[in-house]
TIGUMI-948664 format. One record per atom (N, C-alpha, C): x negated, y negated, z negated; atom name; residue in one letter; residue number from 1. Coordinates in Angstrom, 2 decimals. Example, Ala and Ser with C-alpha at 12.3 -4.5 7.8 and 13.67 -1.06 7.14 Angstrom:
-13.19:5.69:-7.80:N:A:1
-12.30:4.50:-7.80:CA:A:1
-13.20:3.30:-7.80:C:A:1
-12.85:2.25:-7.08:N:S:2
-13.67:1.06:-7.14:CA:S:2
-12.90:-0.03:-7.87:C:S:2
END
This chain:
9.49:-16.71:9.66:N:M:1
8.19:-16.29:10.14:CA:M:1
7.18:-16.43:9.00:C:M:1
6.33:-15.42:8.86:N:S:2
5.36:-15.45:7.77:CA:S:2
4.09:-16.19:8.19:C:S:2
3.21:-16.35:7.26:N:K:3
1.95:-17.05:7.48:CA:K:3
1.09:-16.35:8.54:C:K:3
1.19:-15.03:8.63:N:Y:4
0.34:-14.26:9.53:CA:Y:4
1.10:-13.73:10.74:C:Y:4
2.23:-14.35:11.07:N:N:5
3.05:-14.01:12.24:CA:N:5
3.65:-12.61:12.23:C:N:5
3.76:-11.99:11.08:N:N:6
4.46:-10.72:11.02:CA:N:6
5.90:-10.99:10.63:C:N:6
6.80:-10.11:11.06:N:R:7
8.21:-10.28:10.74:CA:R:7
8.67:-9.14:9.87:C:R:7
9.35:-9.49:8.78:N:R:8
9.91:-8.46:7.90:CA:R:8
11.00:-7.72:8.64:C:R:8
11.09:-6.41:8.38:N:V:9
12.04:-5.56:9.08:CA:V:9
12.89:-4.84:8.05:C:V:9
14.21:-4.88:8.24:N:N:10
15.13:-4.19:7.34:CA:N:10
15.61:-2.91:8.02:C:N:10
15.42:-1.77:7.35:N:T:11
15.86:-0.47:7.88:CA:T:11
16.64:0.26:6.80:C:T:11
17.11:1.45:7.13:N:S:12
17.81:2.27:6.14:CA:S:12
16.86:2.71:5.02:C:S:12
15.55:2.67:5.28:N:D:13
14.55:3.02:4.26:CA:D:13
14.14:1.82:3.41:C:D:13
14.70:0.64:3.70:N:G:14
14.37:-0.56:2.95:CA:G:14
13.63:-1.57:3.80:C:G:14
13.09:-2.58:3.15:N:W:15
12.36:-3.65:3.84:CA:W:15
10.90:-3.26:4.06:C:W:15
10.40:-3.64:5.22:N:F:16
8.99:-3.47:5.55:CA:F:16
8.43:-4.84:5.89:C:F:16
7.20:-5.10:5.51:N:D:17
6.61:-6.42:5.73:CA:D:17
6.21:-6.67:7.18:C:D:17
6.14:-5.61:7.99:N:S:18
5.77:-5.79:9.40:CA:S:18
6.20:-4.57:10.21:C:S:18
6.20:-4.75:11.51:N:Q:19
6.47:-3.63:12.42:CA:Q:19
5.38:-2.56:12.28:C:Q:19
4.16:-3.00:12.07:N:K:20
3.04:-2.07:11.91:CA:K:20
3.26:-1.16:10.69:C:K:20
3.70:-1.76:9.59:N:E:21
3.96:-0.99:8.38:CA:E:21
5.11:0.00:8.61:C:E:21
6.14:-0.42:9.32:N:L:22
7.27:0.45:9.64:CA:L:22
6.83:1.62:10.51:C:L:22
6.01:1.35:11.52:N:R:23
5.50:2.43:12.39:CA:R:23
4.68:3.44:11.58:C:R:23
3.83:2.94:10.70:N:R:24
3.00:3.84:9.89:CA:R:24
3.88:4.69:8.96:C:R:24
4.95:4.12:8.42:N:W:25
5.87:4.87:7.57:CA:W:25
6.47:6.04:8.37:C:W:25
6.85:5.78:9.61:N:G:26
7.39:6.83:10.47:CA:G:26
6.38:7.94:10.72:C:G:26
5.12:7.54:10.97:N:E:27
4.06:8.53:11.19:CA:E:27
3.86:9.39:9.95:C:E:27
3.83:8.75:8.78:N:L:28
3.61:9.49:7.53:CA:L:28
4.78:10.42:7.22:C:L:28
6.00:9.99:7.54:N:Q:29
7.15:10.87:7.33:CA:Q:29
7.05:12.12:8.19:C:Q:29
6.58:11.95:9.44:N:L:30
6.39:13.10:10.32:CA:L:30
5.30:14.04:9.77:C:L:30
4.22:13.46:9.26:N:L:31
3.15:14.28:8.68:CA:L:31
3.66:15.05:7.46:C:L:31
4.53:14.42:6.67:N:Q:32
5.08:15.12:5.51:CA:Q:32
6.01:16.26:5.94:C:Q:32
6.83:16.03:6.96:N:K:33
7.72:17.09:7.47:CA:K:33
6.91:18.26:8.02:C:K:33
5.75:17.96:8.60:N:A:34
4.89:19.00:9.16:CA:A:34
4.07:19.71:8.09:C:A:34
4.12:19.21:6.85:N:G:35
3.38:19.83:5.76:CA:G:35
1.93:19.39:5.66:C:G:35
1.56:18.38:6.42:N:E:36
0.18:17.88:6.39:CA:E:36
-0.10:17.08:5.12:C:E:36
0.92:16.34:4.64:N:I:37
0.80:15.56:3.42:CA:I:37
2.01:15.86:2.53:C:I:37
1.90:15.51:1.25:N:T:38
3.02:15.71:0.32:CA:T:38
3.16:14.48:-0.57:C:T:38
4.28:14.42:-1.29:N:N:39
4.54:13.39:-2.30:CA:N:39
4.38:11.97:-1.75:C:N:39
4.94:11.72:-0.58:N:L:40
4.86:10.41:0.07:CA:L:40
5.74:9.40:-0.67:C:L:40
5.14:8.25:-1.02:N:R:41
5.84:7.18:-1.73:CA:R:41
5.49:5.83:-1.11:C:R:41
6.39:4.86:-1.31:N:R:42
6.17:3.50:-0.81:CA:R:42
6.09:2.52:-1.97:C:R:42
5.35:1.43:-1.75:N:Q:43
5.29:0.29:-2.68:CA:Q:43
4.97:0.72:-4.11:C:Q:43
3.85:1.39:-4.26:N:V:44
3.42:1.91:-5.56:CA:V:44
2.52:0.88:-6.25:C:V:44
2.90:0.42:-7.45:N:P:45
2.09:-0.59:-8.15:CA:P:45
0.94:0.04:-8.95:C:P:45
-0.20:-0.65:-8.95:N:Y:46
-1.36:-0.28:-9.76:CA:Y:46
-1.77:-1.53:-10.54:C:Y:46
-1.83:-1.42:-11.85:N:E:47
-2.24:-2.56:-12.67:CA:E:47
-3.75:-2.73:-12.55:C:E:47
-4.17:-3.94:-12.23:N:L:48
-5.59:-4.25:-12.10:CA:L:48
-6.13:-4.95:-13.34:C:L:48
-5.35:-5.89:-13.85:N:I:49
-5.73:-6.63:-15.06:CA:I:49
-4.49:-6.70:-15.94:C:I:49
-4.57:-6.22:-17.18:N:P:50
-3.39:-6.24:-18.03:CA:P:50
-3.01:-7.65:-18.48:C:P:50
-1.78:-7.78:-18.93:N:K:51
-1.28:-9.04:-19.46:CA:K:51
-2.15:-9.44:-20.66:C:K:51
-2.42:-10.74:-20.76:N:N:52
-3.24:-11.24:-21.86:CA:N:52
-2.61:-12.53:-22.36:C:N:52
-1.93:-12.45:-23.50:N:G:53
-1.27:-13.63:-24.04:CA:G:53
-0.18:-14.10:-23.10:C:G:53
-0.28:-15.35:-22.67:N:K:54
0.72:-15.91:-21.76:CA:K:54
0.41:-15.62:-20.30:C:K:54
-0.75:-15.06:-20.04:N:L:55
-1.13:-14.77:-18.66:CA:L:55
-0.50:-13.45:-18.20:C:L:55
0.11:-13.47:-17.01:N:R:56
0.75:-12.27:-16.46:CA:R:56
-0.30:-11.26:-16.02:C:R:56
0.12:-10.01:-15.90:N:H:57
-0.79:-8.99:-15.41:CA:H:57
-0.98:-9.14:-13.90:C:H:57
-2.07:-8.61:-13.39:N:I:58
-2.37:-8.64:-11.96:CA:I:58
-2.17:-7.23:-11.43:C:I:58
-1.41:-7.12:-10.34:N:V:59
-1.03:-5.82:-9.80:CA:V:59
-1.37:-5.74:-8.31:C:V:59
-1.83:-4.58:-7.88:N:F:60
-1.96:-4.27:-6.46:CA:F:60
-0.81:-3.34:-6.10:C:F:60
-0.05:-3.68:-5.08:N:I:61
1.06:-2.83:-4.65:CA:I:61
0.66:-2.16:-3.35:C:I:61
0.43:-0.85:-3.43:N:A:62
0.02:-0.08:-2.26:CA:A:62
1.23:0.15:-1.36:C:A:62
1.03:-0.01:-0.06:N:D:63
2.12:0.24:0.88:CA:D:63
2.56:1.70:0.82:C:D:63
1.60:2.62:0.82:N:F:64
1.91:4.05:0.83:CA:F:64
0.93:4.80:-0.07:C:F:64
1.45:5.82:-0.74:N:V:65
0.62:6.73:-1.53:CA:V:65
1.12:8.13:-1.23:C:V:65
0.19:9.05:-1.00:N:Y:66
0.56:10.43:-0.72:CA:Y:66
-0.60:11.34:-1.09:C:Y:66
-0.33:12.64:-1.06:N:E:67
-1.37:13.62:-1.34:CA:E:67
-1.73:14.36:-0.05:C:E:67
-3.03:14.48:0.17:N:E:68
-3.54:15.18:1.34:CA:E:68
-4.69:16.07:0.89:C:E:68
-4.56:17.35:1.14:N:N:69
-5.57:18.33:0.72:CA:N:69
-5.86:18.24:-0.77:C:N:69
-4.81:18.02:-1.57:N:G:70
-4.94:17.98:-3.02:CA:G:70
-5.48:16.68:-3.59:C:G:70
-5.71:15.69:-2.74:N:K:71
-6.24:14.40:-3.21:CA:K:71
-5.23:13.29:-2.93:C:K:71
-5.17:12.33:-3.87:N:E:72
-4.29:11.19:-3.69:CA:E:72
-4.91:10.20:-2.71:C:E:72
-4.11:9.75:-1.75:N:V:73
-4.54:8.75:-0.78:CA:V:73
-3.70:7.50:-0.99:C:V:73
-4.37:6.37:-1.15:N:V:74
-3.70:5.07:-1.31:CA:V:74
-3.98:4.29:-0.03:C:V:74
-2.90:3.87:0.63:N:E:75
-3.03:3.27:1.95:CA:E:75
-2.34:1.91:1.99:C:E:75
-2.95:0.98:2.71:N:D:76
-2.37:-0.33:2.89:CA:D:76
-2.39:-0.65:4.38:C:D:76
-1.26:-1.03:4.91:N:S:77
-1.14:-1.38:6.33:CA:S:77
-1.51:-2.85:6.49:C:S:77
-2.69:-3.10:7.02:N:K:78
-3.22:-4.47:7.06:CA:K:78
-3.37:-4.97:8.47:C:K:78
-2.93:-6.18:8.69:N:G:79
-3.19:-6.86:9.94:CA:G:79
-4.27:-7.91:9.74:C:G:79
-4.30:-8.50:8.53:N:Y:80
-5.26:-9.55:8.22:CA:Y:80
-5.75:-9.36:6.79:C:Y:80
-7.05:-9.38:6.61:N:R:81
-7.65:-9.19:5.28:CA:R:81
-8.01:-10.55:4.69:C:R:81
-7.13:-11.09:3.83:N:N:82
-7.43:-12.37:3.22:CA:N:82
-8.28:-12.18:1.96:C:N:82
-8.69:-13.27:1.37:N:R:83
-9.61:-13.20:0.22:CA:R:83
-8.97:-12.54:-1.00:C:R:83
-7.68:-12.82:-1.24:N:L:84
-7.00:-12.20:-2.37:CA:L:84
-6.92:-10.69:-2.19:C:L:84
-6.61:-10.25:-0.99:N:Y:85
-6.56:-8.81:-0.73:CA:Y:85
-7.93:-8.18:-0.98:C:Y:85
-9.00:-8.82:-0.50:N:M:86
-10.34:-8.25:-0.68:CA:M:86
-10.70:-8.15:-2.16:C:M:86
-10.29:-9.13:-2.95:N:L:87
-10.54:-9.09:-4.39:CA:L:87
-9.78:-7.92:-5.02:C:L:87
-8.51:-7.77:-4.66:N:K:88
-7.72:-6.66:-5.21:CA:K:88
-8.26:-5.31:-4.75:C:K:88
-8.75:-5.24:-3.51:N:W:89
-9.35:-4.01:-3.00:CA:W:89
-10.55:-3.62:-3.87:C:W:89
-11.39:-4.60:-4.19:N:R:90
-12.56:-4.35:-5.04:CA:R:90
-12.15:-3.94:-6.45:C:R:90
-11.12:-4.59:-7.00:N:L:91
-10.64:-4.23:-8.34:CA:L:91
-10.05:-2.83:-8.37:C:L:91
-9.39:-2.42:-7.30:N:M:92
-8.87:-1.04:-7.23:CA:M:92
-10.02:-0.05:-7.33:C:M:92
-11.09:-0.33:-6.63:N:L:93
-12.26:0.55:-6.67:CA:L:93
-12.91:0.52:-8.05:C:L:93
-13.05:-0.66:-8.63:N:D:94
-13.71:-0.83:-9.93:CA:D:94
-12.88:-0.26:-11.07:C:D:94
-11.59:-0.59:-11.13:N:R:95
-10.73:-0.20:-12.26:CA:R:95
-10.21:1.22:-12.17:C:R:95
-9.87:1.67:-10.95:N:H:96
-9.23:2.97:-10.79:CA:H:96
-10.07:3.98:-10.03:C:H:96
-11.20:3.53:-9.47:N:G:97
-12.03:4.43:-8.66:CA:G:97
-11.33:4.84:-7.37:C:G:97
-10.43:3.99:-6.88:N:I:98
-9.67:4.30:-5.67:CA:I:98
-10.12:3.38:-4.55:C:I:98
-10.54:4.00:-3.44:N:Q:99
-10.86:3.23:-2.25:CA:Q:99
-9.63:3.21:-1.36:C:Q:99
-9.06:2.04:-1.18:N:V:100
-7.82:1.89:-0.43:CA:V:100
-8.12:2.07:1.05:C:V:100
-7.36:2.94:1.69:N:L:101
-7.48:3.20:3.12:CA:L:101
-6.65:2.14:3.85:C:L:101
-7.28:1.44:4.78:N:E:102
-6.58:0.42:5.55:CA:E:102
-6.18:0.97:6.90:C:E:102
-4.92:0.81:7.25:N:T:103
-4.45:1.30:8.55:CA:T:103
-3.87:0.16:9.36:C:T:103
END
């Protein structure tokens, strides 16, 4: 059991951190089949702060990334917004100009 009461789920598509994330993946796959979105991907990393000496780089891993109407959409399936997530959300906006869509 995780800290936020979500249960990891193993499927033929891989591991999902929660049932909510798995449901959203199914919805997005249907939207892609219908032609509403394209280039659907999971667990896409974005570097927020590069490695500096012995310090590791800081990365935001988006749950889903896809294209809709010619624009890239970065989506995160969130049940609880902790402080670290909010910091990474702000860095995504500051460093990459990407506003993460929360579902």
